N, CA, C and O atoms as a DFTB+ gen file, in Angstrom:
404 C
 N C O
     1  1       7.815      23.218      -4.087
     2  2       6.623      23.346      -4.898
     3  2       6.547      23.887      -6.231
     4  3       6.987      24.948      -6.674
     5  1       5.538      22.421      -7.102
     6  2       5.383      23.399      -8.182
     7  2       4.030      24.201      -8.765
     8  3       2.812      24.027      -8.757
     9  1       4.663      24.852      -9.103
    10  2       3.400      25.944     -10.358
    11  2       1.928      25.217      -9.914
    12  3       1.109      25.673      -9.116
    13  1       1.839      23.835     -10.744
    14  2       0.954      23.137     -10.960
    15  2      -0.185      22.980      -9.540
    16  3      -1.405      23.056      -9.685
    17  1       0.649      22.699      -7.881
    18  2       1.082      22.091      -7.217
    19  2      -0.127      23.188      -6.182
    20  3      -1.251      22.917      -5.759
    21  1       0.582      24.265      -6.069
    22  2       0.260      25.693      -6.275
    23  2      -1.250      26.762      -6.336
    24  3      -1.977      27.487      -5.658
    25  1      -0.976      26.067      -8.006
    26  2      -2.579      26.678      -8.173
    27  2      -4.208      25.292      -8.036
    28  3      -5.353      25.539      -8.415
    29  1      -3.806      24.182      -7.503
    30  2      -4.393      23.628      -7.333
    31  2      -5.215      23.617      -5.527
    32  3      -6.294      23.243      -5.069
    33  1      -3.990      24.239      -4.992
    34  2      -4.477      24.888      -3.116
    35  2      -4.657      26.136      -3.554
    36  3      -5.386      26.470      -2.620
    37  1      -4.609      26.810      -4.012
    38  2      -5.552      27.631      -4.345
    39  2      -7.055      27.215      -4.685
    40  3      -7.906      27.493      -3.841
    41  1      -7.320      26.773      -5.488
    42  2      -8.128      26.207      -6.373
    43  2      -8.931      25.737      -4.576
    44  3      -9.900      26.201      -3.976
    45  1      -8.412      25.161      -4.400
    46  2      -8.878      24.132      -2.670
    47  2      -9.868      25.496      -1.879
    48  3     -11.027      25.678      -1.509
    49  1      -8.877      26.062      -1.912
    50  2      -9.253      27.278      -0.322
    51  2      -9.870      28.683      -1.136
    52  3     -10.501      29.589      -0.593
    53  1      -9.522      28.595      -2.498
    54  2     -10.724      29.178      -2.405
    55  2     -12.430      28.778      -3.282
    56  3     -13.182      29.536      -3.893
    57  1     -12.564      27.071      -2.946
    58  2     -13.604      26.594      -3.192
    59  2     -14.451      26.164      -1.300
    60  3     -15.327      25.380      -0.938
    61  1     -13.647      27.094      -0.644
    62  2     -13.868      27.200       0.962
    63  2     -12.943      26.357       1.832
    64  3     -12.819      26.655       3.020
    65  1     -12.392      25.489       1.395
    66  2     -11.692      23.904       1.988
    67  2     -10.666      25.171       2.768
    68  3     -10.207      26.256       2.411
    69  1     -10.603      23.933       4.612
    70  2      -9.723      25.257       5.792
    71  2      -8.363      24.792       6.684
    72  3      -7.663      25.196       7.612
    73  1      -8.513      23.387       5.524
    74  2      -7.362      22.522       6.906
    75  2      -6.659      21.678       5.045
    76  3      -7.045      21.228       3.966
    77  1      -5.298      22.011       5.964
    78  2      -3.884      21.678       4.908
    79  2      -3.695      19.619       5.126
    80  3      -2.815      18.821       4.801
    81  1      -5.177      19.477       5.900
    82  2      -4.339      17.697       6.196
    83  2      -5.020      16.932       5.035
    84  3      -5.454      17.549       4.062
    85  1      -5.113      15.553       5.142
    86  2      -4.951      15.171       3.528
    87  2      -6.565      14.648       4.233
    88  3      -6.688      14.296       5.406
    89  1      -7.840      14.704       3.103
    90  2      -9.014      13.933       3.862
    91  2      -9.292      12.900       3.614
    92  3      -8.906      12.579       2.490
    93  1      -9.944      11.961       4.275
    94  2      -9.917      10.701       4.265
    95  2     -10.462      10.200       2.375
    96  3     -11.256      10.867       1.712
    97  1      -9.767       8.902       1.885
    98  2      -9.955       8.599       0.948
    99  2     -10.251       6.758       1.074
   100  3     -10.126       5.906       1.954
   101  1     -10.773       6.804      -0.586
   102  2     -11.273       5.311      -0.301
   103  2      -9.920       4.811      -0.755
   104  3      -9.084       5.437      -1.406
   105  1      -9.844       3.432      -0.244
   106  2      -8.353       2.957      -0.372
   107  2      -8.232       0.902       0.656
   108  3      -8.659       0.497       1.736
   109  1      -7.668       0.434      -0.153
   110  2      -7.743      -0.579       0.304
   111  2      -6.977      -0.276       2.401
   112  3      -6.015       0.490       2.466
   113  1      -7.500      -0.910       3.807
   114  2      -6.982      -0.520       4.242
   115  2      -5.814      -1.477       4.631
   116  3      -5.519      -2.511       4.031
   117  1      -4.850      -0.675       6.356
   118  2      -3.574      -1.618       6.441
   119  2      -4.149      -2.811       7.496
   120  3      -4.546      -2.506       8.621
   121  1      -4.148      -4.013       7.068
   122  2      -4.738      -4.926       7.338
   123  2      -2.840      -5.818       7.890
   124  3      -2.769      -7.020       7.636
   125  1      -2.191      -5.481       8.229
   126  2      -0.806      -6.540       8.709
   127  2      -0.066      -6.621      10.371
   128  3       0.510      -7.406      11.125
   129  1      -0.863      -4.334      10.231
   130  2      -0.642      -4.129      12.113
   131  2      -1.906      -3.970      12.825
   132  3      -2.637      -3.026      13.127
   133  1      -1.896      -5.416      13.008
   134  2      -3.191      -5.811      13.218
   135  2      -3.041      -6.218      15.675
   136  3      -2.093      -5.977      16.422
   137  1      -3.745      -6.534      15.843
   138  2      -3.468      -7.498      17.557
   139  2      -3.114      -8.638      17.135
   140  3      -2.018      -9.116      17.426
   141  1      -3.862      -9.156      16.496
   142  2      -3.310     -10.574      15.905
   143  2      -1.745     -10.442      16.001
   144  3      -0.868     -10.506      16.863
   145  1      -1.839     -10.277      14.979
   146  2      -0.371     -10.017      13.944
   147  2       1.136      -9.806      15.294
   148  3       2.297     -10.201      15.396
   149  1       0.013      -8.814      16.227
   150  2       1.388      -8.347      17.357
   151  2       1.443      -9.198      18.302
   152  3       2.284      -8.841      19.127
   153  1       0.727     -10.568      18.688
   154  2       0.340     -11.442      19.581
   155  2       2.170     -12.519      18.751
   156  3       3.348     -12.684      19.070
   157  1       0.860     -13.074      17.205
   158  2       2.304     -13.890      16.581
   159  2       3.268     -13.266      16.371
   160  3       3.961     -14.116      15.811
   161  1       3.786     -12.479      16.399
   162  2       5.057     -12.287      16.119
   163  2       6.022     -11.987      17.449
   164  3       7.192     -12.351      17.337
   165  1       5.596     -11.314      18.773
   166  2       5.486     -11.519      19.855
   167  2       6.119     -13.138      20.601
   168  3       7.067     -13.207      21.383
   169  1       5.244     -14.382      20.065
   170  2       5.173     -15.473      20.272
   171  2       6.636     -16.286      19.768
   172  3       7.409     -17.155      20.170
   173  1       6.434     -15.376      18.621
   174  2       7.364     -16.135      17.658
   175  2       9.037     -15.468      18.239
   176  3      10.203     -15.828      18.400
   177  1       8.588     -14.874      18.313
   178  2      10.245     -13.401      19.452
   179  2      10.826     -14.342      20.712
   180  3      11.918     -14.894      20.854
   181  1       9.446     -14.284      21.701
   182  2       9.761     -15.260      22.509
   183  2      10.538     -16.280      22.307
   184  3      11.562     -16.558      22.932
   185  1       9.906     -17.030      21.151
   186  2      11.207     -18.401      21.449
   187  2      12.185     -18.972      20.751
   188  3      12.890     -19.977      20.849
   189  1      11.976     -17.595      19.632
   190  2      13.588     -18.217      19.327
   191  2      13.607     -16.616      18.778
   192  3      12.811     -16.275      17.902
   193  1      14.874     -15.368      19.539
   194  2      15.717     -14.052      19.199
   195  2      16.708     -14.189      18.432
   196  3      17.509     -13.264      18.299
   197  1      16.815     -15.052      17.951
   198  2      17.963     -15.043      16.491
   199  2      16.928     -15.196      15.203
   200  3      17.534     -14.829      14.197
   201  1      16.231     -15.411      15.040
   202  2      15.687     -14.579      14.123
   203  2      15.698     -14.012      12.952
   204  3      16.081     -12.903      13.324
   205  1      15.608     -13.939      12.135
   206  2      15.572     -13.110      10.952
   207  2      14.676     -12.448      11.448
   208  3      13.994     -12.811      12.407
   209  1      14.528     -10.895      10.563
   210  2      13.511     -10.282      10.661
   211  2      12.801     -10.576       9.185
   212  3      11.661     -10.129       9.058
   213  1      13.622     -11.591       7.589
   214  2      12.828     -11.967       6.700
   215  2      12.436     -12.953       7.380
   216  3      11.263     -12.602       7.248
   217  1      12.311     -14.295       8.269
   218  2      12.512     -15.383       8.521
   219  2      11.162     -15.454       8.864
   220  3      10.314     -16.243       8.448
   221  1      10.975     -13.852      10.280
   222  2       9.767     -13.921      10.921
   223  2       8.708     -13.469       9.266
   224  3       7.583     -13.804       8.893
   225  1       9.068     -13.175       9.066
   226  2       7.787     -12.088       8.052
   227  2       7.137     -12.843       7.156
   228  3       6.031     -12.642       6.654
   229  1       8.000     -13.854       6.961
   230  2       7.691     -14.988       5.986
   231  2       6.976     -15.915       6.931
   232  3       5.855     -16.095       6.457
   233  1       7.055     -16.289       7.558
   234  2       6.019     -16.732       9.110
   235  2       4.716     -16.431       9.129
   236  3       3.716     -17.119       8.926
   237  1       4.946     -14.747       9.535
   238  2       2.789     -14.053       9.246
   239  2       3.064     -14.130       8.269
   240  3       2.506     -15.191       7.988
   241  1       3.776     -13.669       6.967
   242  2       2.662     -13.373       5.699
   243  2       2.626     -11.860       6.025
   244  3       1.518     -11.421       5.716
   245  1       3.547     -10.768       6.610
   246  2       3.565      -9.875       5.536
   247  2       4.953      -8.990       5.596
   248  3       5.999      -9.547       5.929
   249  1       4.930      -7.916       5.339
   250  2       6.063      -6.727       4.876
   251  2       6.824      -6.848       6.147
   252  3       6.407      -6.958       7.300
   253  1       8.741      -6.775       5.403
   254  2       9.988      -6.559       6.267
   255  2       9.609      -5.424       7.231
   256  3       9.998      -5.316       8.394
   257  1       8.559      -4.361       6.380
   258  2       9.047      -2.887       7.098
   259  2       7.823      -3.068       8.043
   260  3       8.005      -2.428       9.079
   261  1       6.449      -3.836       8.022
   262  2       5.670      -3.188       8.896
   263  2       6.144      -4.288       9.841
   264  3       6.736      -3.681      10.733
   265  1       6.172      -5.103      10.004
   266  2       7.029      -6.285      10.718
   267  2       7.796      -5.396      11.361
   268  3       7.506      -5.320      12.555
   269  1       9.474      -4.047      10.692
   270  2      10.090      -3.706      11.622
   271  2       9.324      -2.613      12.449
   272  3       9.972      -2.367      13.466
   273  1       8.416      -2.027      12.388
   274  2       7.386      -1.430      13.062
   275  2       7.124      -1.913      13.721
   276  3       7.417      -1.378      14.790
   277  1       6.552      -2.964      13.841
   278  2       6.477      -4.143      15.441
   279  2       6.557      -4.145      15.800
   280  3       5.801      -3.835      16.720
   281  1       7.884      -4.572      15.875
   282  2       8.900      -4.821      16.678
   283  2       9.221      -3.485      17.362
   284  3       9.397      -3.548      18.579
   285  1       9.335      -2.180      16.718
   286  2      10.085      -1.923      17.361
   287  2       9.053      -0.077      18.049
   288  3       9.404       0.736      18.905
   289  1       8.031      -0.113      17.321
   290  2       7.274       0.793      18.118
   291  2       6.074       0.041      19.005
   292  3       5.509       0.484      20.005
   293  1       5.818      -1.480      18.198
   294  2       4.377      -2.165      18.990
   295  2       5.318      -3.257      20.298
   296  3       4.736      -4.109      20.970
   297  1       6.402      -3.042      20.375
   298  2       7.045      -4.136      21.325
   299  2       8.059      -3.345      21.384
   300  3       8.033      -3.880      22.492
   301  1       8.948      -2.608      21.344
   302  2       8.928      -1.867      22.264
   303  2      10.596      -2.388      22.146
   304  3      11.502      -1.737      22.667
   305  1      10.802      -3.509      21.470
   306  2      12.646      -3.747      21.120
   307  2      12.222      -3.241      19.526
   308  3      11.442      -2.844      18.661
   309  1      14.099      -3.848      20.268
   310  2      15.720      -3.194      19.314
   311  2      16.815      -3.929      18.655
   312  3      17.428      -4.255      19.672
   313  1      17.565      -4.469      17.592
   314  2      18.277      -5.270      17.587
   315  2      20.163      -5.214      18.246
   316  3      21.049      -4.366      18.355
   317  1      19.948      -6.892      18.579
   318  2      21.764      -6.418      19.962
   319  2      22.072      -7.619      19.695
   320  3      21.429      -8.559      20.163
   321  1      23.110      -7.777      18.893
   322  2      23.757      -8.541      18.538
   323  2      23.077      -9.804      18.201
   324  3      23.249     -10.892      18.751
   325  1      22.153      -9.476      17.068
   326  2      21.382     -10.327      15.932
   327  2      20.638     -10.731      16.547
   328  3      19.919     -11.599      16.054
   329  1      20.383     -10.242      18.179
   330  2      18.815     -10.818      18.873
   331  2      17.500      -9.921      19.122
   332  3      17.846      -8.973      19.827
   333  1      16.899      -9.890      18.990
   334  2      15.671      -8.541      19.063
   335  2      15.425      -8.955      21.067
   336  3      15.146     -10.014      21.628
   337  1      15.636      -7.855      21.497
   338  2      15.057      -7.981      23.014
   339  2      14.094      -6.551      23.116
   340  3      13.737      -5.751      22.252
   341  1      13.874      -6.622      24.483
   342  2      13.346      -5.511      24.962
   343  2      14.490      -4.670      25.171
   344  3      15.642      -5.038      25.400
   345  1      13.799      -2.850      25.010
   346  2      14.572      -1.874      24.672
   347  2      15.352      -1.177      26.425
   348  3      16.406      -0.629      26.748
   349  1      14.290      -1.553      27.022
   350  2      14.918      -1.453      28.371
   351  2      14.665      -2.376      29.344
   352  3      13.589      -2.643      29.879
   353  1      16.285      -3.070      29.619
   354  2      15.956      -4.411      30.544
   355  2      16.011      -4.351      31.270
   356  3      16.425      -3.258      31.657
   357  1      15.520      -5.899      32.859
   358  2      15.218      -6.054      34.161
   359  2      16.288      -6.055      34.556
   360  3      17.101      -6.656      33.855
   361  1      16.796      -5.399      35.840
   362  2      18.093      -5.939      36.552
   363  2      18.378      -7.848      36.010
   364  3      19.381      -8.494      35.706
   365  1      17.495      -8.038      36.077
   366  2      17.404      -9.958      36.440
   367  2      17.690     -10.576      34.818
   368  3      18.136     -11.700      34.586
   369  1      17.332      -9.593      33.829
   370  2      17.459     -10.200      32.063
   371  2      18.773      -9.068      31.715
   372  3      19.045      -8.753      30.557
   373  1      19.579      -8.486      33.016
   374  2      20.684      -8.043      32.931
   375  2      21.973      -8.623      32.989
   376  3      22.928      -8.800      32.233
   377  1      21.684      -8.835      34.058
   378  2      21.859     -10.475      34.708
   379  2      22.236     -11.393      33.547
   380  3      23.236     -11.308      32.835
   381  1      21.295     -12.241      33.494
   382  2      20.975     -12.810      33.020
   383  2      22.114     -13.359      31.177
   384  3      22.872     -14.228      30.748
   385  1      21.379     -11.981      30.747
   386  2      22.787     -11.751      29.738
   387  2      23.706     -11.869      29.683
   388  3      24.290     -12.486      28.792
   389  1      24.524     -10.951      31.245
   390  2      26.088     -11.211      30.872
   391  2      26.176     -12.646      31.092
   392  3      26.636     -13.269      30.136
   393  1      25.845     -13.327      32.122
   394  2      26.441     -14.745      32.191
   395  2      26.228     -15.906      31.456
   396  3      26.811     -16.914      31.853
   397  1      25.491     -15.987      30.434
   398  2      24.781     -16.613      29.256
   399  2      25.589     -16.235      28.876
   400  3      25.118     -15.111      28.704
   401  1      27.447     -16.078      28.211
   402  2      28.038     -16.335      27.398
   403  2      29.096     -17.476      27.748
   404  3      29.869     -17.887      26.882
């Protein structure tokens, strides 16, 4: 940590600050990771699991990193052999995937 940052923290705490977490700031709120976009992405992936992250991001008009977070965290999916699939397959899905080749 640089000395200037240390001095800044010392000043803040000597003025009465008690928390080290960031305070709320003004600025543009995140709008890409909405329930509406999650539903759209779920539908797109269900229709064609072989689409690339880039092509899905272009369809929904959001950045690729946000799309990756939606796919992995919100939809609980991961990439398997160029397909987006649920992380935990049901027994029926496992059987179907074995015989689909």
